[in-house]
C-alpha positions, 0 to 999 in steps of 0.5 A: 519805467523811465526812458533813461533806463531804456536808453542805458541798456541800449547804450550798453548793447550799441556802445557806438550808437546815438540813442534817444528814447521818449515817453510818448504818453507819460505813463512809463510804458509807451516809448519811441526810440531812435537808434543810429549805429553802424551795427545795422550796416547790411541788416534788414529792418526786421533784423534791426528791430530784433537786435533791439528787442534783444537788447531790451530782453524781459523788459518787452514782456512786462514793463514796456507795453509798446515800443516805436523804433527808428533805426539807421546806419550813421550813413542813412541818418546823414542822408536823412537829414 
């Protein structure tokens, strides 16, 4: 699995978001994703992660072994930087 495939799937789901995906080990199954989108407004951390999991669907059952997530609204991201 290539990070670009994951990024494209997430970009389709979060059309107004900023998304970065990195392969953590070089093995194509452990990834880190940063997702910044207004869709997370008012959502808990668990709800945000569930939204990302829904976007990736079956990939999480086979191709993706581990996924570290960072999820922010644009306002939270600006305050963080």
